[in-house]
N, C-alpha and C positions, 0 to 999 in steps of 0.2 A: 097422793099419799107417799110417805117416805118409804124407802126400801127396807124390807124386813128379811131376816134370814133365820133358819133353824140351825142352832149350833150344838156341838158337843166338844169335849176336851179330854185330856189325858186322865182327868179325875172322874170321868164318866158322868159329868153334869149334862143336862139337856135344857136348853132355853131358847126363847125367841127374842131377838134384839135387832137393832139397826144394822144394816149390812151394806157392803160395797157392791156395785158402784152406787154412789150417792146420786140423787136426782140431777145435780149439776154435772156430774161426770158421765152420766148416761149418754149425753149427746156427743161426747168426745170419741166417736167411733173411729177405729182403724180401718184402712182399706179392706174391703171384703166383709166387714162386720155389719150386723143389724142389732137393734135393741128389741128385746122380746118382753112383753108382759106375761109372766108365767101364770097360767090359769089353773092347771091341775098337775099334781105331782104324786106319784105312787110311792109308798114306803116299801123299800126292798129289804130283804133279809140282811143284806150287807150293811144297810144303814143301821139297822138294829144292832148288828155285830160291832160296827165301829163305835156305837154308843156304849154297849155293854162291855165288850172285850177290849176296845181301844185299838183293835187291829184286825186285819184279814190277811193272814200269811205275813209277808214282809211289808205290807202296807200299814203303816203305824200312824195313829193320831198323836202328834207331838206338840200340838198347839190348839188354839180355838179353831174349830173346823166346821164348815157348813156342809150339811148332808144333802142327799137327793140327786137322782140321775134319771128318773122316769117322768118326763115332763112334756107338756104341750102348752101353747099360748098363742098370742097374737102379736104381729109385728107393729112396733111403735115408731121406729126410726130406721132409716136405711142409709148407709154410706153411698155417696154418688157413684162409686165403682161397682155397686151391686145392681145387676140388670134384671135378675129373674125373680126378685121379691119386691113387694111394695107394702106400704103402710096399710094395715088392715088384714093382711093375709094371715090365715090360721095355719100354724105349723106345729109339727112334732120336732123335738130337739134331740138329735143324736149327740150324746154327751162326750164322745171322744174327739179330741183334736189331734190330728196326726201331723207328722213332720213332712211327709211326701218325698223324702229323700232316702230313707233306709231301704234295705232289700224287701222286707215284708210289705212296705207301702208300695214299692215299685212293682211288686209281683201280684198286687191285688189282695193281699192278706193283711190289711192294715190293722186288724185287731192285734197283730204281733208287733206293731210299731215300736221301735227301740227308744223313741222319744215321746211316747204317748202322754198327752195331758187329758186324763179321763176325769171329768168333773165328778166330784164327791169322793174320789180316791186321793188321800193325802199325798201331796200338800195342796191339791187343786180344789178350790171351793165348789160345792155342789149347786144344784139347781133349785133347792128349796128356798127360793127368794121371790119377792114380788117382781123384780126386774133383773135381767141379765143382758150383757152383750155377748154375742156368739158369732162365729163365722157363718156367713149365709149358706155356704155349701153344705153345712151339716144341719140345716133347718129344712125339713121336708113338708111341703104343702099337703094339708089334709082336707081342703075344701070344706064341705059341710059336715064332716065327721065331728063328733063331739070331742071336747077337750079331754074328757075321761078316756075315750077310746084312743085318742092321740097319745096320751101318757102310757097306755098299755102297749103301744107299739114297741117299747123297749123290751119288756119281758117276752113279748111275742117274737122279737128278733132273736132272743136267746134260744127259744124253742125251734124256730125255723132253721137256725144255724145247725142245731143238733140233729134235727130230722134229716137235713140235707147231707151232713157228713156221715151220719149213721146209715144212709141209703135206705130209708124206709120205703117199701114199695107196696103196690096193691096186693092185698091178701096176705101180707106178712103177719105172722103172730108176734105181737109186741107186748113186752112187759114194761110198765112204768113204775119206778120205785119212788114213792113219795107223792102225796096228794096235796102239797103246798102250792103256792101260786105258779111256780115254774113247772111242777108236775102236771098241774091242771091245764095250763096253756099248751104243754107238750101233748097232753091227751087230746085237746082240740085239734092240734096239728096232725097227729097220727090218724085220728078219725078222718080228717079232711084228705089225708094222703091215701086212704083206703086200707089201712091196716085192719086185720081181722083174724082172730079175735084180739081184743086188747084187755089186759088185766092191769090193775093199779093197786099198789100196796100202801098201807100207812098204819101207824100205831093208833090213830084217832078215828073212831067210828064216825064222828061228826064229819070229818073230811071225806071219808068214803061215801057217806050219804050225799054230800055235796057233789061228789064225782058222778054218782048215779043220776042225779038231777041234771047235771051238765051234759052227760053223754049216757043216755039210758041203757045202751047196749054194753057198757063196760062191765067187766067182771072185777069185783072188789075182793081184796084179801086183807084181812086184819092181821097185822103182825103182833104177836104176843111177846113182851119183853122176856128175855132169857131163853127163848127158843133158838136152837142152832140154825145155821144157814142151810144145812142139808134138809132139815125138816121144813123150813120155810119154803124151800124149792119144791118139795113134794106138794105142799099146799097150793102153791102157785100153779104148778102143772095140772093139778086136779081141777082147779078153777077154770083152766083153759081146755077142759075136756080131754086131758091127756097129752095135749100138744106142748112140746117144749118151745119156748119163745125163740124166734130167730134173732131178735134184737131186744136187748134190755136198755131202756133209757133211764139211767140212774140219776135221780134229781135231788138226792140228799147229801151225798158226799160222806155219809156215815159208814164206817168200816163194816159193820154187820150187814148193812143194806147192800153194799158193793159185793160182799161175799155171797149173799143170797142170790144176787143177780148172776154171779159167776156160776153158781151151782144150778141155776135154772135153765140157762140157754142151751140150745142144741149144739151138737158137734159142728164146728165151723161158724158158730154164731158170733155175735158182737155184743160186748158190754160197753155202752157209750156213757161216759160219766160227764154229766152237766153240772152236778152239784159240787159245791166248794166245801172242803173238809180240812182236817188237820194237815200239818206239814208232812207227816209220815203216817202211813197205815199199813197193816198186814193184809195181804190178799192170798187166796188159795192158788198158789203158784202152779202146783202140779196139775190141778184141775184145768187151769188155763192152758197148760202145756199139752196135756194128753188129749184134750178135746179141741185143740187148735182154735181156741177162742180169742178173738181180737179184743184187746182192751184199749179203748180210745178215750181221749180227753178233749175238753173244749175250753176255750178262753174267749169269752164275750162273743163277738159276731163281726161280720164284714159283709157289706153289700146286700143287706137283708131288708132295709127299711122300705124301698119302693115295693117290694113283693108283699111285705106286711100290710102296707096301705091298700094295695089292690085286694088282698084277701079280706080285709075288714070292710072296705067300701062295697065289695060285691056281696057281702053277707055269707061268704063261704065259711068264715070263722067269725063267731060272735063272742067277743071278749067282754061285753057289758055285764053278764052275770057274775064276773069275778070280783066286781067292786061291791063289797059288803058294808063298808063304813066310810063316811065322809066327814071331814072337819075343816074349819077355816084355818088359815095359817096362824091366826092369833091363838088358836087352840091346838097347835101342833104337838105340844108336850103330851096332852091327853091322847092325841092320835097315836103317838109312838107307844104309849103304855098299852093301848088297845091292841096294836099290831104285835107287840111283844108277848102278849098273854094268850096262851093257847085256849084258855077257858072262855074267851070272848067269842070264839067261832069266827074270827076275822080271817078272810082270805086276802083280799087286797084292800088296804086302807089308803084312801086318797085325801090329799090336802089341797084345798082350793084357795084361790086369792081373787078378790073382786067379785063381780056379779056372777051367779051361776049360769051355766050354759043355757 
């Protein structure tokens, strides 16, 4: 089959068309590369944002651009220099390609690579294609794990990086702001890490209901539009039986949600922002100051994929319920419309290519 890709552009069009590399070019592998037949790819909120807004922060769509960075597939070809992968291996694709020379790379924090080529972030084409060539070192074997689960290792990696840097421990009272895909996978990670109690907030009652089905012990708090951050904090603390959260995992990037998290956490607590938001927002500065609250941020992940694979394969974290909708790559435009519409109840929409798992 010819290579297909899912494209957007500065005019916010969305379409499926022939993509590079062509079938002829697929076999022209560079040293260290493999060819992957992509089988499953999740639609991320950033994909929708690149389509609708044409940018995420300083990352701007300025030409025809292929989306997608949550993918898994099977190895079709291997350069002779590659020793640890072979044709037929099932892999999850870590979408960042690092330079291995800058200080963040050399100190193990390669998510801060100064020369990062992160697939789906302009100008680097994404993984929503039938076939891609990719460095073998960033293809992680998943064994008999499903391709759907393999594609979910990317958002799971985001959550794992956050939970580790926020230092969530056994028995910590934890607040999660936002019950979207990242908030829900963060909920799974916090539960696996032993946090108790856990509360999660959202504007949408349907997502809160999904949260309760995913983790029955979670406390849910519906945020009403127009209610101030201090009032939201009182509601959150009440839902946690009067306990102030030690850690708030903020998964929306929305100014009002960040403020609610700041007003909720205990003295000496942490507000850890995973969510992506506007270039500039206001925060309750004096509340942070007088309560010695640490405000921390996250950018992607590093060294998380092997752990993510172990957690899923062992059954300690079950990501399968997060996939609510599935579409073929030929129907990717419809898939994006479902993912972008809150009324559909979509959590994670996945696009498949070829035969199902």
